[in-house]
C-alpha positions in Angstrom: 75.3 89.4 78.2 74.1 86.9 75.5 76.5 84.0 74.9 76.8 82.4 71.5 78.1 79.0 72.5 78.3 77.8 68.9 80.5 80.7 67.9 82.8 80.2 71.0 83.2 76.5 70.2 84.0 77.2 66.6 86.7 79.7 67.7 88.0 77.2 70.2 88.2 74.5 67.5 90.2 76.8 65.2 92.6 77.6 68.1 93.0 73.9 68.8 94.2 73.4 65.2 97.1 75.7 66.0 98.2 73.9 69.2 101.7 72.7 69.6 101.4 69.2 71.1 104.0 66.9 69.5 104.6 65.0 72.8 101.1 64.2 73.9 99.3 64.4 70.6 96.5 66.0 72.6 95.8 69.4 71.1 93.5 71.7 73.1 91.8 75.0 72.1 89.9 77.5 74.1 87.9 80.6 73.3 86.3 83.0 75.8 83.9 85.9 75.8 85.2 88.9 77.7 82.9 91.3 79.6 83.5 94.0 76.9 82.3 91.7 74.1 85.5 90.7 72.5 86.5 87.0 72.0 89.9 85.8 72.8 91.6 82.4 72.2 94.4 80.1 73.3 95.9 76.7 72.6 98.2 74.4 74.5 102.0 74.7 73.8 104.1 71.8 74.9 107.8 71.6 75.6 110.5 68.9 75.4 110.9 69.5 79.2 107.4 68.1 79.8 106.7 70.0 83.1 106.9 73.4 81.5 104.2 72.9 78.9 101.5 75.5 78.9 97.8 74.7 79.0 95.5 76.4 76.5 94.0 78.4 79.4 97.4 79.9 80.2 97.5 81.4 76.7 94.0 82.5 77.0 94.6 84.5 80.2 97.8 86.0 78.7 95.7 87.1 75.7 93.1 88.6 78.0 95.6 91.0 79.5 97.6 91.6 76.3 94.5 92.8 74.5 93.1 95.1 77.2 92.2 93.1 80.3 88.7 92.7 81.6 86.8 89.7 83.1 86.1 86.4 81.5 82.3 85.7 81.1 82.2 82.4 79.3 84.6 79.9 77.8 84.6 76.9 75.5 87.5 74.4 75.8 87.7 71.6 73.2 89.7 68.5 72.4 91.0 67.2 69.1 87.5 66.0 68.2 86.0 69.5 68.8 84.1 68.3 71.9 83.9 70.2 75.2 86.8 69.4 77.5 87.0 70.2 81.2 89.9 72.5 82.4 92.4 70.8 84.7 92.5 71.8 88.4 95.3 74.2 88.0 93.5 76.0 85.1 90.3 76.2 87.1 92.1 78.2 89.7 93.6 80.4 86.9 90.1 80.9 85.4 88.6 81.7 88.8 91.1 84.5 89.3 90.1 86.2 86.0 86.4 85.2 85.8 85.2 84.7 89.3 82.4 82.4 90.5 79.9 83.3 87.8 82.1 82.6 84.8 80.6 79.8 82.7 82.5 76.9 81.1 80.9 74.9 78.2 79.9 71.4 79.3 77.4 68.7 78.4 74.5 68.8 78.9 74.8 72.4 80.1 77.4 75.0 80.9 78.8 75.0 84.4 79.8 78.0 86.5 83.2 78.3 88.2 81.5 78.0 91.5 80.4 74.5 90.5 83.8 73.6 89.0 85.8 75.0 91.9 83.7 75.0 95.0 85.1 76.6 98.2 87.7 78.3 96.0 90.6 80.4 97.2 90.8 83.8 95.5 91.6 87.5 95.8 88.9 88.0 98.4 90.8 85.7 100.7 93.9 87.8 100.4 91.8 90.9 101.2 90.6 89.3 104.4 94.2 89.2 105.7 95.9 92.2 104.0 93.0 94.4 102.9 92.0 97.7 104.6 89.3 96.1 106.7 91.4 93.1 107.8 92.8 94.7 111.0 91.8 98.3 111.2 94.4 99.1 113.8 97.3 98.3 111.5 98.1 100.8 108.7 97.3 99.4 105.3 100.8 99.9 104.0 102.1 97.7 106.9 99.6 94.9 106.5 102.1 92.7 104.7 104.4 92.9 107.8 101.7 91.5 110.2 103.0 88.5 112.0 106.6 89.4 111.4 109.2 91.6 113.1 109.4 92.5 116.8 107.6 95.0 119.0 109.6 96.6 121.8 107.4 98.1 124.6 109.2 100.6 126.9 108.5 103.3 129.4 108.7 107.0 128.4 108.0 110.4 129.8 105.2 112.7 128.7 104.4 115.9 130.5 106.6 114.8 133.4 104.6 111.6 133.9 105.7 108.0 133.0 103.8 106.5 130.1 104.3 103.4 128.0 104.9 103.2 124.2 106.4 100.9 121.7 107.9 100.6 118.3 107.5 97.8 115.7 110.8 96.8 114.1 111.4 94.7 111.1 114.0 92.6 112.9 112.9 89.0 113.7 115.6 88.7 116.4 117.8 86.3 114.5 121.6 86.8 115.2 122.4 86.5 111.5 120.3 89.5 110.6 122.2 92.5 109.4 121.4 96.1 110.3 119.9 96.4 106.8 117.2 93.9 107.8 116.2 96.1 110.7 114.4 99.5 110.9 111.3 100.8 112.6 108.1 100.0 110.8 105.8 102.0 113.1 106.0 103.9 116.4 103.2 103.5 118.9 101.3 106.2 120.7 101.5 106.8 124.4 99.6 104.3 126.7 98.8 104.6 130.3 100.1 101.1 131.1 102.4 98.5 129.8 99.5 96.1 129.2 97.9 98.5 126.7 101.2 98.8 124.8 101.6 95.0 124.7 98.0 94.7 123.4 99.0 97.2 120.6 102.0 95.1 119.8 100.2 91.7 119.7 98.0 92.9 116.9 101.1 93.3 114.9 103.4 90.4 115.7 103.7 87.5 118.1 107.2 88.8 119.1 106.9 91.3 122.0 109.8 92.4 124.2 109.0 94.6 127.2 111.9 96.9 128.4 111.5 98.1 132.0 112.7 101.4 133.4 116.0 99.8 134.4 116.7 98.4 130.9 115.7 94.8 131.9 114.0 92.6 129.2 111.1 90.3 129.5 109.2 88.3 127.0 105.5 89.1 126.3 105.3 87.2 123.0 104.2 83.7 122.0 106.2 80.6 122.8 109.5 80.3 124.5 111.5 83.5 125.1 114.5 84.0 122.8 118.0 83.5 124.1 119.1 86.4 126.3 115.6 87.2 127.6 115.3 85.2 130.8 112.0 86.3 132.2 108.4 86.3 131.0 106.5 89.5 131.3 103.6 89.4 133.9 100.6 91.5 133.2 
């Protein structure tokens, strides 16, 4: 897509003239090209409670979604003199979210990509590595947000007249102050031929594993020290 930097800067300058900056006397304007061809703008809006002032880029991103969404392709940010101005660190993160690595920001002597302005960035892809469908294939996608939490209880069962092992993953974290409303089964495990297989199933889900033997005794197969009331550590 062809980028008319002169037109973007002109739009940014016009937006800067509408900034509300009575405390800093530092008006900022931005204009950006969206991947569908439209141009959106934003300006900084300050507040008597200094910390809640809004950068121009915040208004830009709000305008992006209020007018139909899409991805940012290129942006010009200017100061009171109409010269290119670099977004602050917070706004670089905001722009990365909505424009990605290839989005361009006007700079002198040449435009810079977000990959250059925010190297080694954290973004949506990093969340997908943990909570996305491919993060841990053995955990149902709808339960991905629960990984690392709750407790898995491994216990013996009968199937076809033979003893097997199974488990269930509960929301409870084991804290005495938790109410019954905080509990509830997230997932029931399949049948396993051994306790070790059931424990392995549980460890993919949470570091809290309690093994219940045939007599009702409890042992700890999780990480760290066993919780109060569970006196023995499970031996594989």
